[in-house]
C-alpha positions in Angstrom: 119.9 -47.5 42.0 118.4 -44.6 40.1 116.7 -47.0 37.7 115.4 -49.0 40.6 114.1 -45.9 42.3 112.3 -44.7 39.1 110.9 -48.2 38.7 109.7 -48.2 42.3 108.2 -44.8 41.9 106.4 -45.8 38.7 105.1 -48.9 40.5 103.8 -46.8 43.4 102.1 -44.4 41.0 100.6 -47.3 39.1 99.3 -48.9 42.3 98.0 -45.6 43.6 96.2 -45.1 40.3 94.8 -48.6 40.4 93.7 -48.1 44.0 91.9 -44.9 43.1 90.1 -46.7 40.3 89.1 -49.5 42.7 87.9 -47.0 45.2 85.9 -45.1 42.6 84.4 -48.3 41.2 83.4 -49.5 44.7 82.0 -46.2 45.6 79.9 -46.0 42.4 78.8 -49.6 42.8 77.6 -49.1 46.3 76.0 -45.7 45.9 72.5 -47.2 46.0 73.4 -49.8 48.6 73.5 -47.2 51.4 69.8 -46.5 51.1 67.3 -47.7 53.7 66.5 -51.4 53.6 62.8 -51.2 52.9 62.3 -54.9 53.0 63.0 -54.8 56.7 60.1 -52.5 57.4 57.8 -53.1 54.4 54.6 -51.9 56.2 56.1 -48.5 56.7 57.6 -48.3 53.2 54.6 -49.5 51.2 51.6 -47.4 50.1 48.1 -47.6 51.3 46.2 -48.7 54.4 48.0 -51.8 55.7 46.3 -54.5 57.8 47.2 -54.2 61.5 48.7 -50.7 61.4 47.3 -47.8 63.3 44.6 -46.3 61.1 44.4 -49.5 59.0 41.8 -52.3 59.2 41.9 -54.6 62.2 44.4 -57.5 62.1 42.9 -60.3 60.2 43.4 -64.1 60.2 46.1 -65.7 58.2 43.6 -67.0 55.7 42.2 -63.5 55.1 45.7 -62.0 54.9 46.8 -64.5 52.3 43.5 -64.1 50.4 44.1 -60.3 50.3 47.7 -60.9 49.1 46.5 -62.5 45.8 45.1 -59.3 44.1 48.3 -57.4 45.1 50.4 -60.1 43.5 48.3 -59.9 40.4 48.8 -56.2 40.2 52.6 -56.7 40.7 52.6 -59.3 37.9 50.8 -56.9 35.5 53.3 -54.1 36.4 56.3 -56.4 35.8 54.9 -57.8 32.6 54.2 -54.3 31.3 57.8 -53.1 32.0 59.2 -56.3 30.5 57.3 -55.7 27.3 58.6 -52.0 27.3 62.1 -53.3 27.3 61.4 -55.6 24.4 59.6 -53.0 22.3 61.7 -49.9 23.1 65.3 -51.0 23.9 66.2 -54.3 22.1 65.8 -56.0 18.8 63.5 -59.0 18.8 66.3 -61.4 18.0 68.2 -60.4 21.2 65.3 -61.4 23.5 65.7 -65.3 23.3 69.4 -64.9 24.2 68.6 -62.6 27.2 65.8 -64.9 28.3 68.4 -67.6 29.0 70.3 -65.4 31.5 69.9 -65.2 35.2 71.7 -62.7 37.5 73.7 -64.2 40.4 72.0 -63.3 43.7 68.5 -63.2 42.3 66.3 -65.9 43.6 65.2 -69.0 41.7 62.1 -67.9 39.9 60.2 -71.2 39.3 59.0 -74.2 41.3 57.9 -77.6 40.1 54.5 -79.0 41.2 56.3 -81.4 43.5 58.4 -78.6 45.1 55.2 -76.6 45.8 53.5 -79.7 47.3 56.6 -80.5 49.5 56.8 -76.8 50.7 53.2 -77.1 52.1 54.5 -79.5 54.8 56.1 -76.5 56.6 54.2 -73.4 55.8 56.1 -71.1 58.2 59.4 -72.1 56.5 57.7 -71.4 53.1 56.7 -67.9 54.1 60.2 -67.2 55.3 61.7 -68.5 52.1 59.3 -66.4 50.0 60.1 -63.4 52.1 63.8 -63.7 51.4 63.1 -64.2 47.6 61.1 -61.0 47.4 63.7 -59.1 49.5 66.4 -60.1 47.0 64.2 -58.9 44.2 63.8 -55.5 45.9 67.6 -55.1 46.3 68.0 -55.7 42.5 65.1 -53.4 41.6 66.6 -50.7 43.8 69.7 -50.7 41.6 67.6 -50.7 38.4 65.6 -47.7 39.7 68.8 -45.9 40.7 70.4 -46.3 37.3 67.2 -45.3 35.5 67.0 -42.2 37.6 70.6 -41.0 37.5 72.5 -42.9 34.8 70.2 -43.2 31.8 70.6 -40.8 29.0 67.1 -41.2 27.7 64.4 -38.7 28.5 61.8 -41.4 29.0 63.1 -43.6 31.7 61.4 -46.5 33.5 61.7 -45.1 37.0 58.0 -44.9 37.6 57.5 -48.4 36.3 60.1 -49.8 38.6 58.6 -47.9 41.6 55.2 -49.4 40.9 56.6 -52.9 41.0 58.5 -52.1 44.2 55.3 -50.7 45.9 53.4 -53.8 45.2 56.1 -56.1 46.4 56.4 -54.1 49.6 52.7 -54.5 50.2 53.1 -58.3 49.7 56.1 -58.3 52.1 54.1 -56.3 54.7 51.4 -59.0 54.7 54.0 -61.8 54.8 55.9 -60.1 57.6 52.7 -60.0 59.7 51.8 -63.6 59.0 55.4 -64.7 59.9 55.4 -62.6 63.2 51.9 -63.9 64.1 53.3 -67.4 63.9 56.1 -66.6 66.3 58.8 -67.2 63.6 61.9 -64.9 63.2 62.9 -63.3 60.0 66.6 -63.3 59.1 66.9 -60.2 57.0 69.3 -60.1 54.2 71.6 -57.1 53.1 72.4 -55.2 50.0 75.5 -57.5 49.5 73.4 -60.2 47.9 73.9 -58.1 44.7 77.6 -58.3 43.8 79.5 -55.0 43.0 80.3 -56.2 39.5 76.6 -56.4 38.7 76.0 -52.9 39.9 78.8 -51.4 37.7 78.1 -52.1 34.0 80.4 -51.0 31.2 77.9 -49.1 29.1 74.2 -48.2 28.8 73.3 -51.1 26.5 74.8 -53.7 28.9 72.9 -52.0 31.8 69.7 -52.3 29.9 70.3 -56.0 29.2 71.0 -56.6 32.9 67.9 -54.7 33.9 65.8 -56.7 31.4 67.0 -59.9 32.9 66.1 -58.6 36.4 62.6 -57.5 35.4 62.0 -60.7 33.4 62.9 -62.9 36.4 60.9 -60.7 38.7 57.8 -61.3 36.5 58.3 -65.0 36.5 58.9 -65.1 40.3 55.7 -63.2 41.0 53.8 -65.6 38.8 55.2 -68.5 40.7 54.5 -66.9 44.0 50.8 -66.3 43.0 50.5 -70.0 42.4 52.3 -70.8 45.6 50.2 -68.5 47.8 47.0 -69.9 46.2 48.2 -73.4 47.1 49.1 -72.4 50.7 45.7 -70.7 51.1 43.8 -73.8 49.8 45.8 -76.0 52.1 44.9 -73.8 55.1 41.3 -73.8 54.2 41.1 -77.5 53.7 42.7 -78.1 57.1 40.1 -76.1 59.1 
């Protein structure tokens, strides 16, 4: 009986310790997930004078809104490319990059579209705007974790916090325009939550693995923004030709 009691006690201690570890890991992993969901209200979270807001320019037509979105996308592309190149030059060896380029984080959106997929998407432009809104929202959730780790977890003096924020600001401006286009059409946005990024992706084992994860996120963000620029251009051209 004594042996059984000791065994039970040891098991309880073990389980309690294990539970503590799980709680700590979950708490750490969700630390950034309790922040405000900026993708739900991008016009208030972005920077600059936003179309249709008090103090901003008058609400414009869909064509004008989409036309104005293109330079913002180009700025976001440049910011993402710059940060991607910083990772390559400062944090990894060249031989590691081809290996990382083959990776994609679960929960991140598909970052490319074929010509036929773009053409097919133009048959329902409202649905296309909704799909792109969700893709960019997913990117913001992942970038939020990158920024959090750069700010609080990185041991280097020169972090990429400002670089990530620059990408976020531009994506929020794109989302602000998209939200206005979608609402003007009468469509409803089903907003996503922080849970699209799994806890095991938030908690990395060491700094090097975190940098690798973040590079993959930035790399895919860059490619998605490139694809979206092509996509928005195609949508704008279709709308102009149908007038």
